[in-house]
matplotlib code that plots the C-alpha trace (Angstrom):
import matplotlib.pyplot as plt

x = [26.6, 24.2, 25.6, 24.5, 26.5, 29.5, 29.3, 29.1, 31.9, 34.1, 32.9, 33.8, 37.2, 38.2, 37.1, 39.5, 42.2, 41.5, 41.7, 44.9, 43.7, 44.6, 48.3, 50.3, 50.9, 47.2, 47.1, 49.9, 49.2, 46.8, 44.6, 41.1, 42.6, 44.6, 41.4, 39.2, 41.8, 42.0, 38.0, 38.3, 40.6, 38.6, 35.5, 37.1, 38.7, 35.2, 33.7, 36.5, 35.6, 31.9, 32.7, 35.0, 32.2, 29.8, 32.2, 32.5, 29.0, 26.5, 24.3, 27.2, 28.3, 24.8, 24.2, 27.6, 26.1, 23.7, 26.5, 28.7, 26.0, 25.6, 29.3, 29.3, 26.5, 28.1, 31.3, 32.5, 34.6, 33.1, 35.0, 35.9, 38.8, 39.0, 38.8, 42.3, 41.4, 41.0, 44.1, 47.0, 49.6, 47.6, 48.5, 45.1, 46.3, 49.4, 47.6, 45.1, 47.5, 47.6, 51.6, 51.3, 50.0, 53.3, 55.7, 58.2, 58.7, 59.2, 57.9, 58.9, 56.5, 54.6, 53.2, 54.5, 57.0, 55.6, 57.9, 56.1, 56.8, 55.3, 54.0, 50.5, 49.5, 50.6, 49.1, 45.7, 46.0, 46.6, 44.0, 41.4, 41.4, 39.6, 36.7, 34.9, 34.8, 32.8, 34.9, 32.4, 31.0, 29.2, 26.6, 23.6, 20.4, 19.0, 15.7, 17.8, 19.9, 16.6, 14.9, 17.9, 18.6, 14.8, 15.2, 18.3, 16.6, 13.8, 16.2, 17.6, 20.8, 22.1, 22.1, 25.0, 24.9, 27.9, 27.3, 29.4, 29.2, 29.4, 31.0, 34.6, 37.2, 39.4, 38.2, 34.7, 35.9, 38.1, 35.9, 32.5, 32.3, 34.9, 33.4, 30.0, 31.3, 32.8, 29.7, 27.8, 29.6, 28.9, 26.7, 25.8, 25.8, 25.0, 26.4, 25.0, 26.4, 24.3, 25.3, 24.6, 21.6, 19.9, 19.9, 15.9, 16.0, 18.2, 16.1, 12.9, 15.2, 16.4, 14.1, 16.1, 19.6, 21.9, 24.9, 25.4, 28.9, 29.8, 32.7, 34.9, 31.5, 31.1, 28.5, 25.3, 21.7, 20.5, 23.5, 22.8, 19.1, 20.0, 22.3, 19.7, 17.1, 19.6, 20.3, 16.5, 16.7, 19.8, 21.8, 25.4, 27.2, 30.9, 33.0, 35.3, 38.4, 42.0, 43.8, 43.8, 41.8, 38.8, 40.8, 41.2, 44.3, 46.3, 45.1, 48.2, 50.3, 48.4, 48.8, 52.3, 53.9, 51.6, 50.0, 52.3, 49.4, 50.4, 49.3, 45.6, 42.8, 40.4, 42.5, 42.8, 39.1, 38.1, 40.4, 39.2, 35.6, 36.0, 37.9, 35.5, 32.6, 34.4, 35.2, 31.6, 31.0, 33.8, 32.4, 29.1, 29.8, 30.2, 33.6, 35.9, 36.9, 40.4, 42.9, 45.8, 46.5, 48.6, 45.6, 43.4, 45.4, 45.8, 42.0, 41.6, 43.9, 41.8, 38.4, 38.6, 36.6, 37.1, 38.1, 38.3, 40.2, 39.0, 42.1, 42.0, 41.5, 41.5, 38.0, 37.2, 37.6, 41.2, 42.2, 40.5, 41.9, 45.4, 45.3, 44.5, 47.2, 49.8, 49.0, 49.8, 53.3, 53.4, 56.9, 58.6, 57.4, 58.7, 61.8, 64.4, 63.8, 60.7, 60.4, 56.7, 55.3, 51.6, 50.6, 51.0, 49.3, 50.4, 49.5, 52.5, 55.3, 56.9, 56.8, 58.3, 61.2, 62.4, 63.7, 63.7, 67.3, 68.3, 66.1, 67.9, 71.2, 69.9, 68.7, 72.3, 73.9, 71.7, 70.7, 67.9, 65.8, 62.6, 60.7, 57.0, 54.7, 51.0, 49.3, 50.2, 53.2, 55.3, 58.8, 61.6, 63.6, 66.6, 64.8, 63.7, 66.3, 65.0, 61.6, 62.7, 64.7, 61.8, 63.5, 60.7, 57.4, 53.7, 50.8, 47.5, 45.2, 43.2, 40.6, 41.2, 41.4, 43.4, 45.9, 46.5, 47.7, 49.9, 51.3, 52.0, 54.4, 56.8, 59.8, 59.6, 56.8, 58.3, 56.3, 58.5, 56.9, 57.9, 57.8, 55.1, 52.0, 50.0, 51.9, 52.0, 48.3, 48.0, 47.4, 49.6, 47.4, 50.2, 51.9, 49.1, 47.8, 51.2, 51.9, 48.8, 50.0, 53.4, 55.4, 57.6, 57.4, 60.1, 58.5, 59.4, 59.1, 56.1, 53.9, 51.8, 54.6, 57.0, 54.2, 53.3, 56.6, 59.4, 62.4, 64.2, 61.8, 58.6, 59.5, 62.0, 62.0, 64.1, 65.1, 66.2, 69.8, 68.9, 66.9, 69.5, 71.5, 68.2, 66.9, 70.3, 70.4, 67.1, 68.2, 71.4, 69.6, 71.0, 67.8, 65.5, 62.7, 60.3, 60.4, 60.1, 57.2, 55.5, 55.8, 54.5, 51.7, 50.8, 51.1, 48.6, 46.0, 46.3, 45.9, 44.2, 41.7, 39.4, 38.3, 40.7, 39.2, 35.7, 36.6, 38.1, 35.3, 32.8, 35.0, 34.9, 31.3, 30.8, 33.2, 31.2, 28.1, 30.1, 30.9, 27.5]
y = [39.2, 40.9, 44.0, 42.2, 39.1, 41.3, 42.9, 39.6, 38.2, 41.3, 41.0, 37.2, 37.9, 40.7, 38.6, 36.0, 38.5, 40.1, 36.7, 35.9, 32.9, 34.3, 35.0, 35.8, 32.2, 31.5, 34.6, 33.7, 30.0, 27.3, 29.8, 28.0, 24.6, 26.4, 28.5, 25.5, 23.4, 26.4, 26.5, 22.7, 23.5, 26.2, 24.0, 21.1, 23.4, 25.1, 21.6, 20.8, 24.1, 23.4, 19.9, 21.6, 24.0, 21.0, 19.4, 22.8, 23.4, 23.2, 20.7, 18.3, 18.8, 18.5, 15.1, 13.7, 11.7, 9.8, 9.1, 7.9, 5.5, 4.1, 3.6, 1.8, -0.6, -1.2, -1.9, 1.4, 3.9, 6.9, 9.3, 8.7, 9.7, 13.0, 12.1, 12.0, 14.9, 17.2, 16.4, 19.0, 18.0, 15.4, 14.6, 16.1, 19.5, 19.1, 18.4, 21.2, 23.9, 26.4, 25.9, 22.8, 25.2, 27.2, 26.3, 28.8, 26.5, 23.4, 21.0, 17.4, 14.8, 14.1, 16.3, 19.8, 19.5, 20.5, 20.1, 19.0, 21.6, 19.6, 16.1, 15.1, 14.8, 18.0, 19.7, 18.3, 19.2, 22.8, 22.8, 21.5, 25.1, 26.1, 23.8, 26.0, 28.9, 29.5, 30.2, 32.7, 34.3, 37.0, 34.5, 36.3, 36.0, 39.3, 38.9, 38.9, 41.8, 43.9, 42.9, 43.7, 47.2, 48.3, 47.1, 49.2, 52.2, 52.0, 52.0, 55.4, 54.4, 55.9, 53.3, 53.2, 51.0, 49.4, 48.2, 45.8, 43.8, 40.3, 39.0, 37.7, 37.2, 40.0, 43.7, 43.0, 41.5, 44.7, 47.3, 45.9, 42.8, 44.1, 47.3, 46.3, 43.9, 46.9, 49.1, 46.5, 48.1, 51.7, 53.9, 56.0, 54.0, 50.5, 49.4, 46.7, 45.5, 44.8, 43.3, 44.4, 42.2, 43.6, 47.2, 47.4, 46.3, 49.0, 51.5, 50.4, 51.3, 54.7, 56.4, 54.7, 55.3, 58.0, 57.3, 55.1, 53.9, 52.1, 49.9, 49.5, 48.9, 49.0, 51.0, 49.1, 50.5, 49.6, 51.3, 54.5, 54.4, 53.9, 56.8, 59.2, 58.2, 58.7, 62.2, 63.0, 62.2, 64.3, 61.0, 61.6, 59.0, 58.0, 55.6, 53.2, 52.3, 51.0, 51.8, 53.9, 51.5, 54.1, 56.3, 55.5, 57.5, 54.9, 51.9, 51.5, 51.7, 48.9, 46.7, 47.4, 47.5, 45.4, 42.9, 42.7, 41.7, 43.0, 42.3, 41.5, 43.6, 41.4, 42.1, 45.8, 46.1, 44.2, 46.6, 49.8, 48.9, 47.8, 51.1, 53.3, 51.8, 52.3, 55.8, 56.4, 55.6, 57.7, 60.7, 60.4, 60.2, 63.0, 61.8, 59.0, 56.5, 55.4, 53.3, 56.0, 59.5, 59.0, 57.5, 60.1, 62.9, 61.4, 60.8, 64.5, 65.8, 63.7, 64.4, 67.4, 65.7, 65.2, 61.9, 60.2, 57.2, 53.8, 51.6, 47.8, 46.1, 42.7, 40.9, 38.8, 35.7, 36.3, 37.4, 34.3, 31.8, 33.3, 33.2, 29.7, 28.8, 30.7, 28.6, 25.4, 26.9, 25.6, 27.0, 24.7, 21.7, 23.1, 21.8, 24.4, 28.0, 29.1, 32.4, 33.0, 34.9, 35.1, 37.2, 34.4, 35.6, 36.6, 40.2, 40.3, 38.7, 42.0, 42.6, 39.0, 39.8, 42.6, 40.0, 36.7, 36.9, 37.5, 34.7, 32.0, 33.4, 32.4, 29.0, 28.4, 29.5, 28.0, 24.4, 24.5, 27.6, 26.9, 29.4, 28.9, 30.4, 30.6, 30.9, 30.9, 32.4, 32.5, 31.6, 32.2, 28.9, 30.0, 28.9, 25.5, 23.8, 25.0, 23.8, 20.5, 20.1, 21.4, 24.4, 26.5, 24.9, 26.0, 26.0, 26.5, 29.6, 29.2, 30.9, 34.0, 32.0, 29.1, 32.0, 32.7, 29.0, 29.4, 32.7, 31.0, 28.5, 31.0, 32.4, 35.7, 37.0, 39.0, 41.8, 42.9, 45.6, 47.7, 51.3, 52.5, 54.8, 51.7, 50.0, 53.1, 53.1, 49.7, 49.0, 47.3, 44.2, 41.6, 43.3, 43.2, 39.7, 38.2, 39.9, 38.2, 34.9, 35.3, 36.0, 39.0, 40.9, 42.3, 44.8, 47.2, 50.7, 51.9, 54.9, 52.4, 49.9, 52.7, 54.5, 51.2, 49.3, 50.7, 49.1, 46.7, 47.2, 45.7, 44.6, 45.2, 47.5, 46.5, 48.2, 46.1, 44.7, 44.6, 41.4, 38.9, 40.4, 41.0, 37.5, 36.1, 38.1, 36.9, 33.3, 33.5, 34.9, 38.4, 39.8, 39.1, 38.0, 36.8, 40.4, 41.9, 39.7, 40.6, 44.1, 43.7, 42.0, 44.7, 47.0, 45.2, 44.7, 48.1, 50.1, 47.6, 45.9, 47.1, 50.5, 52.4, 51.0, 51.7, 55.3, 55.7, 54.3, 56.5, 59.6, 58.8, 58.3, 61.8, 63.2, 61.8, 63.6, 66.8, 66.0, 67.2]
z = [-10.1, -7.8, -5.5, -2.5, -3.5, -4.3, -0.9, 0.9, -0.9, 0.1, 3.6, 3.9, 2.4, 4.6, 7.5, 6.6, 6.2, 9.7, 11.3, 9.7, 7.6, 4.4, 3.6, 0.6, -0.5, -0.9, -3.4, -5.4, -6.2, -5.9, -4.6, -4.6, -3.3, -0.4, 0.7, 0.6, 2.6, 5.2, 5.2, 6.1, 9.0, 10.4, 10.3, 12.1, 14.7, 15.0, 15.7, 18.2, 20.0, 20.0, 21.7, 24.2, 25.0, 25.7, 28.0, 30.1, 30.0, 33.1, 31.6, 31.0, 34.7, 36.1, 34.2, 35.2, 38.2, 35.9, 33.5, 36.4, 37.6, 34.1, 33.9, 37.2, 36.5, 33.1, 34.6, 33.0, 34.7, 36.9, 34.6, 31.0, 29.2, 27.5, 23.6, 22.2, 19.7, 22.6, 24.4, 24.2, 21.7, 19.7, 16.3, 15.1, 16.4, 14.5, 11.2, 11.8, 11.1, 8.3, 8.5, 6.5, 3.6, 3.7, 1.2, 2.5, 5.6, 3.5, 6.1, 5.8, 5.6, 8.9, 11.5, 12.3, 15.2, 18.8, 21.9, 24.9, 27.3, 30.3, 30.6, 29.7, 33.4, 34.4, 31.4, 32.1, 35.8, 34.8, 32.2, 34.6, 35.9, 32.8, 33.1, 35.6, 33.1, 29.9, 26.8, 25.5, 28.6, 26.6, 25.0, 26.5, 24.9, 23.5, 25.4, 28.7, 27.8, 26.9, 30.2, 32.0, 30.4, 31.0, 34.5, 35.1, 33.5, 35.8, 38.7, 37.3, 35.7, 32.6, 29.7, 27.5, 24.3, 22.6, 19.2, 17.5, 14.1, 15.8, 18.8, 19.1, 21.7, 20.5, 20.0, 21.2, 24.3, 25.3, 23.7, 24.8, 27.2, 29.7, 29.8, 30.4, 33.0, 34.9, 34.6, 36.7, 39.6, 38.6, 40.8, 37.7, 34.6, 33.0, 29.8, 27.4, 24.0, 20.9, 17.7, 13.9, 13.3, 16.7, 15.4, 15.3, 18.9, 19.9, 17.9, 19.8, 23.2, 22.1, 24.5, 27.4, 26.1, 27.2, 24.8, 21.7, 20.8, 17.7, 18.2, 15.1, 13.1, 9.3, 7.8, 7.1, 6.3, 9.8, 11.3, 9.2, 10.2, 13.8, 13.7, 12.2, 14.9, 17.6, 16.0, 16.2, 19.8, 20.4, 21.9, 21.9, 19.5, 19.5, 17.9, 19.5, 17.6, 18.3, 15.2, 12.1, 9.8, 9.7, 7.4, 3.8, 3.6, 5.4, 3.6, 1.4, 4.4, 6.0, 3.1, 2.2, 5.6, 7.8, 5.8, 2.6, 0.4, -3.0, -6.7, -6.3, -7.3, -5.1, -2.1, -2.7, -3.2, -0.1, 2.1, 0.6, 0.6, 4.3, 5.4, 3.6, 5.5, 8.7, 7.8, 7.1, 10.6, 11.8, 9.9, 11.3, 15.1, 17.5, 18.8, 19.4, 22.2, 21.9, 23.9, 24.0, 23.4, 20.4, 18.5, 19.7, 18.5, 15.1, 14.8, 16.2, 13.2, 10.6, 11.7, 13.9, 16.6, 20.2, 21.9, 25.2, 26.6, 27.7, 27.9, 27.2, 30.4, 32.2, 33.3, 36.0, 34.3, 33.1, 36.6, 38.3, 36.0, 36.1, 40.0, 40.0, 37.5, 39.4, 42.6, 40.5, 39.9, 36.3, 35.3, 37.9, 35.6, 32.5, 30.9, 29.6, 29.1, 27.0, 24.9, 24.2, 21.2, 21.5, 18.3, 15.8, 12.5, 8.9, 9.9, 12.3, 10.1, 9.7, 13.4, 14.2, 11.6, 14.1, 16.3, 14.4, 13.8, 17.4, 18.3, 16.2, 17.6, 20.9, 20.0, 18.4, 21.9, 24.2, 24.1, 26.4, 24.9, 22.9, 20.9, 21.5, 19.0, 19.5, 16.1, 12.6, 11.2, 7.9, 8.5, 6.0, 5.0, 7.0, 10.3, 8.9, 10.9, 14.1, 13.2, 12.3, 15.7, 17.6, 18.7, 17.3, 18.2, 17.3, 19.3, 17.7, 18.5, 21.7, 23.4, 25.8, 28.9, 27.6, 26.6, 30.0, 30.2, 27.4, 28.8, 32.1, 30.3, 28.9, 30.8, 28.8, 26.7, 23.7, 22.0, 18.9, 16.8, 13.8, 15.1, 12.6, 13.1, 13.4, 16.0, 18.1, 18.1, 19.6, 23.2, 25.7, 26.5, 26.0, 28.8, 31.4, 30.2, 30.8, 33.9, 35.6, 34.4, 36.0, 33.0, 32.2, 29.0, 26.8, 24.2, 21.6, 23.3, 21.0, 22.5, 24.8, 25.9, 26.9, 28.9, 30.9, 31.3, 33.6, 31.9, 34.1, 37.0, 35.9, 32.4, 29.5, 26.5, 23.6, 20.4, 17.5, 18.4, 22.2, 22.1, 22.4, 25.3, 27.3, 26.9, 27.6, 30.7, 31.8, 31.1, 33.1, 36.0, 36.0, 37.1, 39.9, 37.7, 40.5, 42.0, 38.5, 37.7, 41.2, 40.2, 36.8, 38.3, 40.6, 37.9, 36.0, 38.6, 39.9, 36.5, 34.2, 36.5, 39.3, 40.5, 38.5, 35.3, 36.3, 37.3, 33.7, 31.9, 33.9, 33.1, 29.4, 29.5, 31.0, 28.4, 25.6, 26.8, 26.0, 22.4, 21.0]

ax = plt.figure().add_subplot(projection="3d")
ax.plot(x, y, z, "-o")
ax.set_aspect("equal")
plt.show()
């Protein structure tokens, strides 16, 4: 097998792991069949996503009058029904779930149980808010970005380029899209994002670039060539990273403690190869951009390089959608009390184990409590009864704007975490995203969360053994949750949105220029 083919296989496998689509059961038995089924699920979900984007596109909206006239003439209706496979809670969504492959949960024949938290009319009314927003607002053509970059350079702005392997709604959104959005209001800088296959274009723009930032990128020859070219021009180079995946010393911790993938040379090769490629970039840059001091100090100890901080933040779309959802007062339509968990993936299984026993105790003691999991999770057999009885319900992964809607359904958002070197590196994004959706957060007091949440003031900090009582007290009305939620929202908007974020980014850019 050619070296290039081997690298492509390793890259593809790591991407599947990173997105939570490859779990331990897929490795242990029936591997080929289960992987193919997962690939089919991904394909169908991708097709559904494309159809949703068509419905949300301007071309669809602009041609709506024509379709209306045709429908009227043909005795049809002005507005057709949304296809059944796009409606929430439909049987197709229940089938297109990787949980069907998880033998540990021993699902009975039929669909995965999914509780109706509000009726279809109310849900469709709430989701109508999302129709005015693009699910991938960063899909800007290369030519447009180059033209705008040159224009801003001619106006006298300092240009900062953020490089990312390929766009996604997670790390890319926080590290690149949001940052570039804020910099549109800067009086000093303008920021642009480019991708791995656009390195040649960036190289031709180096004479206009003041700072180059590699955002969680893995080594490639084009990246190496771009770094060398930037070095010759004395352009400061930084790496933006949000955890310790850029150091091979930590791979065994990551595998054993976080992912629990064991006994497979294929998996070991993939993770070590990926980490070494990230580490190569880390060794070549002048310094780091991180989301908190804990991670910055770790990287400084390992690489002996300076760091600066750009915290994860909110973008305009999230805030606008959340404000519209709050006006609809969705929680008033919810039946019962909903505990929300919004990190559903096999990589968070050990985190969920921190709280799962206390959650099932709550389900035993309170008939009106539902545990809503967004994403795909492995559950032990002991919780199967709660799944069968629809006390634990699953919602498929959604885009970042629909996630705001999902968060608005919950009475409390829980963020249980193992207290490890990795979780202390992570940011507090689940707090501020839930806060603007009107939902209070209870979190493990890792570095980020204990520095953003004031316990029992704008959220809750829970060690293992404290979750049951905290959630029970919220359920029983022992706290003024409306007042706490309002304070949490104010914290989120003042600290993770607006002028303070812009100032922090400008300060970070100024700091990067001193790295060399």
